[in-house]
C-alpha positions as CSV (number, residue, x, y, z in Angstrom):
1,M,-17.5,1.4,-8.7
2,L,-16.9,-2.1,-10.2
3,L,-13.1,-1.7,-9.6
4,F,-13.6,-1.6,-5.8
5,G,-14.9,-5.2,-5.9
6,F,-11.4,-6.4,-6.8
7,L,-9.4,-4.6,-4.1
8,P,-8.1,-6.8,-1.3
9,S,-9.8,-6.8,2.1
10,G,-8.0,-6.6,5.5
11,S,-7.0,-10.3,5.7
12,E,-5.9,-10.5,2.1
13,W,-3.5,-7.6,2.7
14,I,-1.8,-9.6,5.4
15,V,-1.4,-12.6,3.1
16,I,0.0,-10.2,0.4
17,L,2.5,-8.7,2.9
18,L,3.6,-12.2,4.0
19,V,4.2,-13.3,0.4
20,V,6.3,-10.1,-0.3
21,L,8.3,-10.7,2.8
22,L,9.0,-14.3,1.7
23,F,10.0,-13.2,-1.8
24,F,12.2,-10.3,-0.9
25,G,13.3,-11.0,2.7
26,G,13.5,-8.5,5.5
27,K,16.7,-6.8,4.3
28,K,15.5,-6.1,0.8
29,I,12.1,-4.5,1.6
30,P,13.5,-1.2,2.7
31,E,15.5,-1.0,-0.5
32,L,12.4,-1.9,-2.5
33,M,10.3,0.8,-0.8
34,K,13.1,3.4,-1.3
35,G,12.9,2.6,-5.1
36,V,9.1,2.9,-5.1
37,G,9.3,6.2,-3.2
38,K,11.9,7.5,-5.8
39,G,9.6,6.4,-8.6
40,I,6.6,8.1,-7.1
41,R,8.5,11.3,-6.5
42,S,9.8,11.3,-10.1
43,F,6.3,10.8,-11.4
44,K,4.9,13.7,-9.3
45,D,7.8,15.9,-10.5
46,G,6.9,15.0,-14.1
47,I,3.3,15.8,-13.5
48,S,4.1,19.3,-12.0
49,E,6.4,20.1,-14.9
50,V,3.6,19.3,-17.4
51,R,1.2,21.5,-15.4
52,E,3.7,24.4,-15.5
53,E,4.2,24.1,-19.2
54,L,0.4,23.9,-19.8
55,E,-0.1,27.0,-17.6
56,K,2.6,28.9,-19.6
57,E,0.9,28.0,-22.8
58,N,-2.4,29.2,-21.5
59,N,-0.8,32.5,-20.3
60,N,0.8,33.1,-23.7
61,S,-2.4,32.5,-25.6
């Protein structure tokens, strides 16, 4: 519960988005988001592989 106190509110998200826009520019943001999406997809694939291996181990025991 303590962690939620540090999350940005509505107006702070706008400031964060403006800063990101200034740093990366309008043309770089889609490339950045594409990279983030690939990273998330890779992470999810890794998690599912670990789950499958754990299920196989549980079935073999």
